[in-house]
PDB file of N, CA, C and O in Angstrom:
ATOM      1  N   MET A   1       0.852  -1.178   0.000  1.00  0.00           N
ATOM      2  CA  MET A   1       0.000   0.000   0.000  1.00  0.00           C
ATOM      3  C   MET A   1       0.891   1.231   0.000  1.00  0.00           C
ATOM      4  O   MET A   1       1.855   1.305   0.762  1.00  0.00           O
ATOM      5  N   SER A   2       0.573   2.188  -0.845  1.00  0.00           N
ATOM      6  CA  SER A   2       1.388   3.404  -0.924  1.00  0.00           C
ATOM      7  C   SER A   2       1.154   4.285   0.301  1.00  0.00           C
ATOM      8  O   SER A   2       0.185   4.109   1.039  1.00  0.00           O
ATOM      9  N   ARG A   3       2.067   5.238   0.497  1.00  0.00           N
ATOM     10  CA  ARG A   3       1.930   6.160   1.628  1.00  0.00           C
ATOM     11  C   ARG A   3       0.619   6.935   1.565  1.00  0.00           C
ATOM     12  O   ARG A   3      -0.070   7.093   2.573  1.00  0.00           O
ATOM     13  N   ALA A   4       0.281   7.418   0.365  1.00  0.00           N
ATOM     14  CA  ALA A   4      -0.954   8.188   0.207  1.00  0.00           C
ATOM     15  C   ALA A   4      -2.172   7.323   0.519  1.00  0.00           C
ATOM     16  O   ALA A   4      -3.105   7.778   1.180  1.00  0.00           O
ATOM     17  N   SER A   5      -2.166   6.084   0.047  1.00  0.00           N
ATOM     18  CA  SER A   5      -3.285   5.181   0.312  1.00  0.00           C
ATOM     19  C   SER A   5      -3.405   4.887   1.797  1.00  0.00           C
ATOM     20  O   SER A   5      -4.508   4.852   2.341  1.00  0.00           O
ATOM     21  N   ARG A   6      -2.269   4.673   2.454  1.00  0.00           N
ATOM     22  CA  ARG A   6      -2.287   4.393   3.898  1.00  0.00           C
ATOM     23  C   ARG A   6      -2.775   5.612   4.671  1.00  0.00           C
ATOM     24  O   ARG A   6      -3.555   5.488   5.616  1.00  0.00           O
ATOM     25  N   ARG A   7      -2.306   6.800   4.258  1.00  0.00           N
ATOM     26  CA  ARG A   7      -2.731   8.038   4.919  1.00  0.00           C
ATOM     27  C   ARG A   7      -4.238   8.223   4.758  1.00  0.00           C
ATOM     28  O   ARG A   7      -4.934   8.561   5.716  1.00  0.00           O
ATOM     29  N   ASP A   8      -4.740   7.999   3.537  1.00  0.00           N
ATOM     30  CA  ASP A   8      -6.174   8.126   3.290  1.00  0.00           C
ATOM     31  C   ASP A   8      -6.957   7.122   4.126  1.00  0.00           C
ATOM     32  O   ASP A   8      -7.999   7.456   4.690  1.00  0.00           O
ATOM     33  N   ALA A   9      -6.456   5.893   4.205  1.00  0.00           N
ATOM     34  CA  ALA A   9      -7.129   4.873   5.013  1.00  0.00           C
ATOM     35  C   ALA A   9      -7.176   5.292   6.482  1.00  0.00           C
ATOM     36  O   ALA A   9      -8.187   5.092   7.155  1.00  0.00           O
ATOM     37  N   ASP A  10      -6.081   5.875   6.981  1.00  0.00           N
ATOM     38  CA  ASP A  10      -6.052   6.350   8.369  1.00  0.00           C
ATOM     39  C   ASP A  10      -7.045   7.480   8.589  1.00  0.00           C
ATOM     40  O   ASP A  10      -7.724   7.528   9.615  1.00  0.00           O
ATOM     41  N   ILE A  11      -7.130   8.394   7.618  1.00  0.00           N
ATOM     42  CA  ILE A  11      -8.064   9.517   7.727  1.00  0.00           C
ATOM     43  C   ILE A  11      -9.501   9.001   7.754  1.00  0.00           C
ATOM     44  O   ILE A  11     -10.293   9.421   8.598  1.00  0.00           O
ATOM     45  N   PHE A  12      -9.841   8.099   6.845  1.00  0.00           N
ATOM     46  CA  PHE A  12     -11.204   7.563   6.803  1.00  0.00           C
ATOM     47  C   PHE A  12     -11.513   6.746   8.050  1.00  0.00           C
ATOM     48  O   PHE A  12     -12.648   6.760   8.528  1.00  0.00           O
ATOM     49  N   SER A  13     -10.543   6.049   8.575  1.00  0.00           N
ATOM     50  CA  SER A  13     -10.738   5.296   9.809  1.00  0.00           C
ATOM     51  C   SER A  13     -11.036   6.245  10.973  1.00  0.00           C
ATOM     52  O   SER A  13     -11.911   5.970  11.795  1.00  0.00           O
ATOM     53  N   SER A  14     -10.310   7.355  11.037  1.00  0.00           N
ATOM     54  CA  SER A  14     -10.536   8.348  12.083  1.00  0.00           C
ATOM     55  C   SER A  14     -11.926   8.967  11.971  1.00  0.00           C
ATOM     56  O   SER A  14     -12.620   9.131  12.974  1.00  0.00           O
ATOM     57  N   ILE A  15     -12.328   9.311  10.751  1.00  0.00           N
ATOM     58  CA  ILE A  15     -13.664   9.872  10.532  1.00  0.00           C
ATOM     59  C   ILE A  15     -14.728   8.861  10.947  1.00  0.00           C
ATOM     60  O   ILE A  15     -15.694   9.211  11.625  1.00  0.00           O
ATOM     61  N   ASN A  16     -14.550   7.623  10.542  1.00  0.00           N
ATOM     62  CA  ASN A  16     -15.490   6.561  10.879  1.00  0.00           C
ATOM     63  C   ASN A  16     -15.631   6.419  12.398  1.00  0.00           C
ATOM     64  O   ASN A  16     -16.744   6.294  12.909  1.00  0.00           O
ATOM     65  N   GLN A  17     -14.523   6.439  13.107  1.00  0.00           N
ATOM     66  CA  GLN A  17     -14.552   6.316  14.560  1.00  0.00           C
ATOM     67  C   GLN A  17     -15.276   7.497  15.186  1.00  0.00           C
ATOM     68  O   GLN A  17     -16.071   7.309  16.107  1.00  0.00           O
ATOM     69  N   ASN A  18     -15.021   8.708  14.707  1.00  0.00           N
ATOM     70  CA  ASN A  18     -15.676   9.891  15.254  1.00  0.00           C
ATOM     71  C   ASN A  18     -17.175   9.869  15.021  1.00  0.00           C
ATOM     72  O   ASN A  18     -17.946  10.244  15.904  1.00  0.00           O
ATOM     73  N   ILE A  19     -17.593   9.437  13.852  1.00  0.00           N
ATOM     74  CA  ILE A  19     -19.022   9.381  13.547  1.00  0.00           C
ATOM     75  C   ILE A  19     -19.718   8.373  14.451  1.00  0.00           C
ATOM     76  O   ILE A  19     -20.836   8.618  14.906  1.00  0.00           O
ATOM     77  N   ARG A  20     -19.081   7.262  14.712  1.00  0.00           N
ATOM     78  CA  ARG A  20     -19.699   6.198  15.498  1.00  0.00           C
ATOM     79  C   ARG A  20     -19.727   6.484  16.999  1.00  0.00           C
ATOM     80  O   ARG A  20     -20.414   5.781  17.741  1.00  0.00           O
ATOM     81  N   SER A  21     -19.000   7.494  17.457  1.00  0.00           N
ATOM     82  CA  SER A  21     -18.899   7.705  18.892  1.00  0.00           C
ATOM     83  C   SER A  21     -19.490   9.032  19.349  1.00  0.00           C
ATOM     84  O   SER A  21     -19.082   9.564  20.381  1.00  0.00           O
ATOM     85  N   LYS A  22     -20.428   9.564  18.611  1.00  0.00           N
ATOM     86  CA  LYS A  22     -21.083  10.810  19.004  1.00  0.00           C
ATOM     87  C   LYS A  22     -22.520  10.516  19.416  1.00  0.00           C
ATOM     88  O   LYS A  22     -23.234   9.768  18.748  1.00  0.00           O
ATOM     89  N   TYR A  23     -22.918  11.106  20.501  1.00  0.00           N
ATOM     90  CA  TYR A  23     -24.265  10.945  21.008  1.00  0.00           C
ATOM     91  C   TYR A  23     -24.841  12.320  21.300  1.00  0.00           C
ATOM     92  O   TYR A  23     -24.106  13.268  21.577  1.00  0.00           O
ATOM     93  N   GLN A  24     -26.130  12.417  21.238  1.00  0.00           N
ATOM     94  CA  GLN A  24     -26.788  13.686  21.518  1.00  0.00           C
ATOM     95  C   GLN A  24     -27.877  13.430  22.542  1.00  0.00           C
ATOM     96  O   GLN A  24     -28.668  12.497  22.407  1.00  0.00           O
ATOM     97  N   LEU A  25     -27.907  14.263  23.560  1.00  0.00           N
ATOM     98  CA  LEU A  25     -28.916  14.186  24.600  1.00  0.00           C
ATOM     99  C   LEU A  25     -29.798  15.421  24.476  1.00  0.00           C
ATOM    100  O   LEU A  25     -29.299  16.546  24.446  1.00  0.00           O
ATOM    101  N   VAL A  26     -31.101  15.210  24.405  1.00  0.00           N
ATOM    102  CA  VAL A  26     -32.036  16.318  24.264  1.00  0.00           C
ATOM    103  C   VAL A  26     -32.968  16.306  25.462  1.00  0.00           C
ATOM    104  O   VAL A  26     -33.419  15.248  25.901  1.00  0.00           O
ATOM    105  N   TYR A  27     -33.250  17.479  25.983  1.00  0.00           N
ATOM    106  CA  TYR A  27     -34.121  17.614  27.155  1.00  0.00           C
ATOM    107  C   TYR A  27     -35.332  18.460  26.783  1.00  0.00           C
ATOM    108  O   TYR A  27     -35.191  19.551  26.230  1.00  0.00           O
ATOM    109  N   HIS A  28     -36.500  17.961  27.083  1.00  0.00           N
ATOM    110  CA  HIS A  28     -37.733  18.708  26.905  1.00  0.00           C
ATOM    111  C   HIS A  28     -38.403  18.790  28.275  1.00  0.00           C
ATOM    112  O   HIS A  28     -38.830  17.765  28.805  1.00  0.00           O
ATOM    113  N   PRO A  29     -38.507  19.983  28.859  1.00  0.00           N
ATOM    114  CA  PRO A  29     -39.082  20.097  30.199  1.00  0.00           C
ATOM    115  C   PRO A  29     -40.570  19.748  30.202  1.00  0.00           C
ATOM    116  O   PRO A  29     -41.279  19.967  29.220  1.00  0.00           O
ATOM    117  N   THR A  30     -41.020  19.207  31.318  1.00  0.00           N
ATOM    118  CA  THR A  30     -42.448  18.910  31.478  1.00  0.00           C
ATOM    119  C   THR A  30     -43.207  20.144  31.942  1.00  0.00           C
ATOM    120  O   THR A  30     -44.436  20.175  31.887  1.00  0.00           O
ATOM    121  N   ASN A  31     -42.481  21.163  32.400  1.00  0.00           N
ATOM    122  CA  ASN A  31     -43.089  22.408  32.837  1.00  0.00           C
ATOM    123  C   ASN A  31     -43.626  23.135  31.602  1.00  0.00           C
ATOM    124  O   ASN A  31     -42.847  23.597  30.768  1.00  0.00           O
ATOM    125  N   ALA A  32     -44.930  23.236  31.486  1.00  0.00           N
ATOM    126  CA  ALA A  32     -45.547  23.801  30.287  1.00  0.00           C
ATOM    127  C   ALA A  32     -45.365  25.313  30.175  1.00  0.00           C
ATOM    128  O   ALA A  32     -45.442  25.856  29.073  1.00  0.00           O
ATOM    129  N   LYS A  33     -45.128  25.995  31.274  1.00  0.00           N
ATOM    130  CA  LYS A  33     -44.968  27.451  31.182  1.00  0.00           C
ATOM    131  C   LYS A  33     -43.568  27.764  30.659  1.00  0.00           C
ATOM    132  O   LYS A  33     -42.587  27.620  31.390  1.00  0.00           O
ATOM    133  N   GLN A  34     -43.474  28.165  29.469  1.00  0.00           N
ATOM    134  CA  GLN A  34     -42.191  28.464  28.836  1.00  0.00           C
ATOM    135  C   GLN A  34     -41.826  29.903  29.171  1.00  0.00           C
ATOM    136  O   GLN A  34     -41.976  30.813  28.356  1.00  0.00           O
ATOM    137  N   ASP A  35     -41.341  30.077  30.397  1.00  0.00           N
ATOM    138  CA  ASP A  35     -41.066  31.422  30.905  1.00  0.00           C
ATOM    139  C   ASP A  35     -39.616  31.852  30.731  1.00  0.00           C
ATOM    140  O   ASP A  35     -39.231  32.920  31.208  1.00  0.00           O
ATOM    141  N   GLY A  36     -38.816  31.053  30.065  1.00  0.00           N
ATOM    142  CA  GLY A  36     -37.432  31.429  29.805  1.00  0.00           C
ATOM    143  C   GLY A  36     -36.481  31.182  30.957  1.00  0.00           C
ATOM    144  O   GLY A  36     -35.300  31.513  30.857  1.00  0.00           O
ATOM    145  N   THR A  37     -36.969  30.603  32.063  1.00  0.00           N
ATOM    146  CA  THR A  37     -36.068  30.334  33.181  1.00  0.00           C
ATOM    147  C   THR A  37     -35.214  29.111  32.876  1.00  0.00           C
ATOM    148  O   THR A  37     -35.628  28.204  32.154  1.00  0.00           O
ATOM    149  N   TYR A  38     -34.022  29.110  33.440  1.00  0.00           N
ATOM    150  CA  TYR A  38     -33.108  27.981  33.251  1.00  0.00           C
ATOM    151  C   TYR A  38     -33.441  26.876  34.240  1.00  0.00           C
ATOM    152  O   TYR A  38     -33.891  27.137  35.356  1.00  0.00           O
ATOM    153  N   ARG A  39     -33.218  25.667  33.825  1.00  0.00           N
ATOM    154  CA  ARG A  39     -33.382  24.506  34.692  1.00  0.00           C
ATOM    155  C   ARG A  39     -32.028  23.840  34.825  1.00  0.00           C
ATOM    156  O   ARG A  39     -31.247  23.793  33.875  1.00  0.00           O
ATOM    157  N   LYS A  40     -31.763  23.332  36.003  1.00  0.00           N
ATOM    158  CA  LYS A  40     -30.483  22.669  36.239  1.00  0.00           C
ATOM    159  C   LYS A  40     -30.588  21.211  35.799  1.00  0.00           C
ATOM    160  O   LYS A  40     -31.539  20.504  36.132  1.00  0.00           O
ATOM    161  N   LEU A  41     -29.597  20.796  35.053  1.00  0.00           N
ATOM    162  CA  LEU A  41     -29.498  19.404  34.622  1.00  0.00           C
ATOM    163  C   LEU A  41     -28.157  18.865  35.078  1.00  0.00           C
ATOM    164  O   LEU A  41     -27.158  19.583  35.108  1.00  0.00           O
ATOM    165  N   ARG A  42     -28.152  17.605  35.428  1.00  0.00           N
ATOM    166  CA  ARG A  42     -26.899  16.950  35.785  1.00  0.00           C
ATOM    167  C   ARG A  42     -26.795  15.689  34.943  1.00  0.00           C
ATOM    168  O   ARG A  42     -27.665  14.820  34.999  1.00  0.00           O
ATOM    169  N   VAL A  43     -25.746  15.599  34.176  1.00  0.00           N
ATOM    170  CA  VAL A  43     -25.513  14.432  33.325  1.00  0.00           C
ATOM    171  C   VAL A  43     -24.239  13.765  33.813  1.00  0.00           C
ATOM    172  O   VAL A  43     -23.188  14.398  33.911  1.00  0.00           O
ATOM    173  N   GLU A  44     -24.344  12.497  34.113  1.00  0.00           N
ATOM    174  CA  GLU A  44     -23.179  11.737  34.568  1.00  0.00           C
ATOM    175  C   GLU A  44     -22.934  10.583  33.603  1.00  0.00           C
ATOM    176  O   GLU A  44     -23.864   9.871  33.223  1.00  0.00           O
ATOM    177  N   LEU A  45     -21.678  10.404  33.213  1.00  0.00           N
ATOM    178  CA  LEU A  45     -21.303   9.256  32.396  1.00  0.00           C
ATOM    179  C   LEU A  45     -20.821   8.170  33.351  1.00  0.00           C
ATOM    180  O   LEU A  45     -19.793   8.314  34.013  1.00  0.00           O
ATOM    181  N   VAL A  46     -21.587   7.079  33.410  1.00  0.00           N
ATOM    182  CA  VAL A  46     -21.278   5.996  34.343  1.00  0.00           C
ATOM    183  C   VAL A  46     -21.281   4.662  33.613  1.00  0.00           C
ATOM    184  O   VAL A  46     -21.879   4.519  32.547  1.00  0.00           O
ATOM    185  N   ASP A  47     -20.600   3.689  34.209  1.00  0.00           N
ATOM    186  CA  ASP A  47     -20.585   2.348  33.632  1.00  0.00           C
ATOM    187  C   ASP A  47     -21.798   1.554  34.129  1.00  0.00           C
ATOM    188  O   ASP A  47     -22.686   2.112  34.773  1.00  0.00           O
ATOM    189  N   ASP A  48     -21.830   0.261  33.829  1.00  0.00           N
ATOM    190  CA  ASP A  48     -22.964  -0.592  34.207  1.00  0.00           C
ATOM    191  C   ASP A  48     -23.157  -0.698  35.709  1.00  0.00           C
ATOM    192  O   ASP A  48     -24.255  -1.008  36.173  1.00  0.00           O
ATOM    193  N   GLU A  49     -22.100  -0.443  36.474  1.00  0.00           N
ATOM    194  CA  GLU A  49     -22.176  -0.543  37.928  1.00  0.00           C
ATOM    195  C   GLU A  49     -22.380   0.814  38.596  1.00  0.00           C
ATOM    196  O   GLU A  49     -22.362   0.911  39.824  1.00  0.00           O
ATOM    197  N   GLY A  50     -22.572   1.856  37.798  1.00  0.00           N
ATOM    198  CA  GLY A  50     -22.796   3.183  38.343  1.00  0.00           C
ATOM    199  C   GLY A  50     -21.526   3.938  38.708  1.00  0.00           C
ATOM    200  O   GLY A  50     -21.590   5.003  39.321  1.00  0.00           O
ATOM    201  N   GLN A  51     -20.378   3.394  38.336  1.00  0.00           N
ATOM    202  CA  GLN A  51     -19.102   4.050  38.620  1.00  0.00           C
ATOM    203  C   GLN A  51     -18.778   5.037  37.494  1.00  0.00           C
ATOM    204  O   GLN A  51     -19.270   4.877  36.377  1.00  0.00           O
ATOM    205  N   PRO A  52     -17.954   6.059  37.774  1.00  0.00           N
ATOM    206  CA  PRO A  52     -17.581   7.006  36.710  1.00  0.00           C
ATOM    207  C   PRO A  52     -17.027   6.261  35.492  1.00  0.00           C
ATOM    208  O   PRO A  52     -16.262   5.307  35.630  1.00  0.00           O
ATOM    209  N   LEU A  53     -17.417   6.702  34.324  1.00  0.00           N
ATOM    210  CA  LEU A  53     -17.036   6.031  33.090  1.00  0.00           C
ATOM    211  C   LEU A  53     -15.583   6.304  32.740  1.00  0.00           C
ATOM    212  O   LEU A  53     -15.152   7.457  32.706  1.00  0.00           O
ATOM    213  N   HIS A  54     -14.835   5.249  32.482  1.00  0.00           N
ATOM    214  CA  HIS A  54     -13.457   5.335  32.009  1.00  0.00           C
ATOM    215  C   HIS A  54     -13.410   4.576  30.692  1.00  0.00           C
ATOM    216  O   HIS A  54     -13.718   3.385  30.638  1.00  0.00           O
ATOM    217  N   ILE A  55     -13.028   5.265  29.646  1.00  0.00           N
ATOM    218  CA  ILE A  55     -12.987   4.663  28.318  1.00  0.00           C
ATOM    219  C   ILE A  55     -11.538   4.377  27.960  1.00  0.00           C
ATOM    220  O   ILE A  55     -10.656   5.203  28.195  1.00  0.00           O
ATOM    221  N   GLN A  56     -11.294   3.184  27.381  1.00  0.00           N
ATOM    222  CA  GLN A  56      -9.934   2.825  26.985  1.00  0.00           C
ATOM    223  C   GLN A  56      -9.939   2.147  25.624  1.00  0.00           C
ATOM    224  O   GLN A  56     -10.946   1.590  25.187  1.00  0.00           O
ATOM    225  N   ASP A  57      -8.791   2.210  24.969  1.00  0.00           N
ATOM    226  CA  ASP A  57      -8.677   1.593  23.653  1.00  0.00           C
ATOM    227  C   ASP A  57      -8.355   0.113  23.799  1.00  0.00           C
ATOM    228  O   ASP A  57      -8.318  -0.427  24.905  1.00  0.00           O
ATOM    229  N   GLU A  58      -8.122  -0.533  22.655  1.00  0.00           N
ATOM    230  CA  GLU A  58      -7.861  -1.979  22.686  1.00  0.00           C
ATOM    231  C   GLU A  58      -6.555  -2.343  23.381  1.00  0.00           C
ATOM    232  O   GLU A  58      -6.346  -3.502  23.738  1.00  0.00           O
ATOM    233  N   LYS A  59      -5.673  -1.359  23.578  1.00  0.00           N
ATOM    234  CA  LYS A  59      -4.422  -1.599  24.303  1.00  0.00           C
ATOM    235  C   LYS A  59      -4.530  -1.150  25.765  1.00  0.00           C
ATOM    236  O   LYS A  59      -3.526  -1.058  26.471  1.00  0.00           O
ATOM    237  N   HIS A  60      -5.753  -0.874  26.205  1.00  0.00           N
ATOM    238  CA  HIS A  60      -6.070  -0.461  27.576  1.00  0.00           C
ATOM    239  C   HIS A  60      -5.502   0.901  27.944  1.00  0.00           C
ATOM    240  O   HIS A  60      -5.289   1.193  29.121  1.00  0.00           O
ATOM    241  N   LYS A  61      -5.258   1.727  26.945  1.00  0.00           N
ATOM    242  CA  LYS A  61      -4.829   3.101  27.215  1.00  0.00           C
ATOM    243  C   LYS A  61      -6.076   3.967  27.346  1.00  0.00           C
ATOM    244  O   LYS A  61      -7.018   3.809  26.569  1.00  0.00           O
ATOM    245  N   PRO A  62      -6.098   4.885  28.319  1.00  0.00           N
ATOM    246  CA  PRO A  62      -7.285   5.734  28.502  1.00  0.00           C
ATOM    247  C   PRO A  62      -7.560   6.581  27.264  1.00  0.00           C
ATOM    248  O   PRO A  62      -6.640   7.124  26.653  1.00  0.00           O
ATOM    249  N   LEU A  63      -8.821   6.685  26.907  1.00  0.00           N
ATOM    250  CA  LEU A  63      -9.255   7.547  25.817  1.00  0.00           C
ATOM    251  C   LEU A  63      -9.951   8.764  26.405  1.00  0.00           C
ATOM    252  O   LEU A  63     -10.696   8.657  27.379  1.00  0.00           O
ATOM    253  N   LYS A  64      -9.706   9.898  25.817  1.00  0.00           N
ATOM    254  CA  LYS A  64     -10.353  11.117  26.282  1.00  0.00           C
ATOM    255  C   LYS A  64     -11.688  11.279  25.572  1.00  0.00           C
ATOM    256  O   LYS A  64     -11.855  10.867  24.424  1.00  0.00           O
ATOM    257  N   TYR A  65     -12.621  11.879  26.268  1.00  0.00           N
ATOM    258  CA  TYR A  65     -13.892  12.196  25.653  1.00  0.00           C
ATOM    259  C   TYR A  65     -14.218  13.646  25.943  1.00  0.00           C
ATOM    260  O   TYR A  65     -13.636  14.262  26.836  1.00  0.00           O
ATOM    261  N   GLU A  66     -15.140  14.176  25.190  1.00  0.00           N
ATOM    262  CA  GLU A  66     -15.491  15.584  25.307  1.00  0.00           C
ATOM    263  C   GLU A  66     -17.003  15.699  25.420  1.00  0.00           C
ATOM    264  O   GLU A  66     -17.746  15.062  24.674  1.00  0.00           O
ATOM    265  N   ILE A  67     -17.443  16.513  26.354  1.00  0.00           N
ATOM    266  CA  ILE A  67     -18.861  16.788  26.517  1.00  0.00           C
ATOM    267  C   ILE A  67     -19.086  18.234  26.102  1.00  0.00           C
ATOM    268  O   ILE A  67     -18.432  19.144  26.613  1.00  0.00           O
ATOM    269  N   ILE A  68     -20.003  18.441  25.185  1.00  0.00           N
ATOM    270  CA  ILE A  68     -20.306  19.793  24.719  1.00  0.00           C
ATOM    271  C   ILE A  68     -21.715  20.134  25.183  1.00  0.00           C
ATOM    272  O   ILE A  68     -22.674  19.450  24.825  1.00  0.00           O
ATOM    273  N   ALA A  69     -21.838  21.182  25.974  1.00  0.00           N
ATOM    274  CA  ALA A  69     -23.142  21.617  26.469  1.00  0.00           C
ATOM    275  C   ALA A  69     -23.511  22.923  25.794  1.00  0.00           C
ATOM    276  O   ALA A  69     -22.698  23.844  25.715  1.00  0.00           O
ATOM    277  N   ALA A  70     -24.736  23.001  25.309  1.00  0.00           N
ATOM    278  CA  ALA A  70     -25.169  24.211  24.628  1.00  0.00           C
ATOM    279  C   ALA A  70     -26.626  24.478  24.959  1.00  0.00           C
ATOM    280  O   ALA A  70     -27.395  23.551  25.215  1.00  0.00           O
ATOM    281  N   THR A  71     -26.991  25.721  24.950  1.00  0.00           N
ATOM    282  CA  THR A  71     -28.386  26.113  25.095  1.00  0.00           C
ATOM    283  C   THR A  71     -28.757  26.941  23.879  1.00  0.00           C
ATOM    284  O   THR A  71     -27.892  27.337  23.099  1.00  0.00           O
ATOM    285  N   ALA A  72     -30.019  27.195  23.726  1.00  0.00           N
ATOM    286  CA  ALA A  72     -30.467  27.972  22.576  1.00  0.00           C
ATOM    287  C   ALA A  72     -30.029  29.424  22.668  1.00  0.00           C
ATOM    288  O   ALA A  72     -29.951  30.114  21.651  1.00  0.00           O
ATOM    289  N   THR A  73     -29.741  29.898  23.885  1.00  0.00           N
ATOM    290  CA  THR A  73     -29.416  31.312  24.050  1.00  0.00           C
ATOM    291  C   THR A  73     -27.991  31.561  24.512  1.00  0.00           C
ATOM    292  O   THR A  73     -27.585  32.715  24.645  1.00  0.00           O
ATOM    293  N   ALA A  74     -27.225  30.513  24.759  1.00  0.00           N
ATOM    294  CA  ALA A  74     -25.865  30.679  25.265  1.00  0.00           C
ATOM    295  C   ALA A  74     -24.892  29.917  24.380  1.00  0.00           C
ATOM    296  O   ALA A  74     -25.271  28.918  23.767  1.00  0.00           O
ATOM    297  N   PRO A  75     -23.633  30.373  24.300  1.00  0.00           N
ATOM    298  CA  PRO A  75     -22.650  29.640  23.502  1.00  0.00           C
ATOM    299  C   PRO A  75     -22.319  28.288  24.123  1.00  0.00           C
ATOM    300  O   PRO A  75     -22.538  28.073  25.315  1.00  0.00           O
ATOM    301  N   SER A  76     -21.797  27.394  23.319  1.00  0.00           N
ATOM    302  CA  SER A  76     -21.418  26.064  23.797  1.00  0.00           C
ATOM    303  C   SER A  76     -20.334  26.156  24.855  1.00  0.00           C
ATOM    304  O   SER A  76     -19.468  27.030  24.820  1.00  0.00           O
ATOM    305  N   ARG A  77     -20.409  25.223  25.797  1.00  0.00           N
ATOM    306  CA  ARG A  77     -19.356  25.070  26.782  1.00  0.00           C
ATOM    307  C   ARG A  77     -18.796  23.668  26.637  1.00  0.00           C
ATOM    308  O   ARG A  77     -19.547  22.722  26.401  1.00  0.00           O
ATOM    309  N   ARG A  78     -17.494  23.524  26.775  1.00  0.00           N
ATOM    310  CA  ARG A  78     -16.860  22.224  26.572  1.00  0.00           C
ATOM    311  C   ARG A  78     -16.169  21.746  27.839  1.00  0.00           C
ATOM    312  O   ARG A  78     -15.556  22.521  28.572  1.00  0.00           O
ATOM    313  N   TRP A  79     -16.288  20.435  28.074  1.00  0.00           N
ATOM    314  CA  TRP A  79     -15.565  19.790  29.163  1.00  0.00           C
ATOM    315  C   TRP A  79     -14.821  18.617  28.562  1.00  0.00           C
ATOM    316  O   TRP A  79     -15.363  17.883  27.736  1.00  0.00           O
ATOM    317  N   ASN A  80     -13.584  18.441  28.977  1.00  0.00           N
ATOM    318  CA  ASN A  80     -12.774  17.321  28.492  1.00  0.00           C
ATOM    319  C   ASN A  80     -12.500  16.382  29.649  1.00  0.00           C
ATOM    320  O   ASN A  80     -12.464  16.794  30.808  1.00  0.00           O
ATOM    321  N   SER A  81     -12.306  15.114  29.321  1.00  0.00           N
ATOM    322  CA  SER A  81     -11.965  14.122  30.340  1.00  0.00           C
ATOM    323  C   SER A  81     -10.511  14.235  30.691  1.00  0.00           C
ATOM    324  O   SER A  81     -10.019  13.486  31.535  1.00  0.00           O
TER     325      SER A  81
END
């Protein structure tokens, strides 16, 4: 395989991995009065046993993840693992 072909394969593999590992959480309040007040939400990433989530690759090296929080009226905020 040529260098260009290998590089392209690596790029497509990276894109594929990124597409497969994105999730979106949407919240719709049950409070019918849409008065513009903010509601507090707490999102925790946990494993099957309720412990903090630790993600690792096939070689057991920790993988970083990013949480992006956004509202309709405020800019996105980012948190990294």
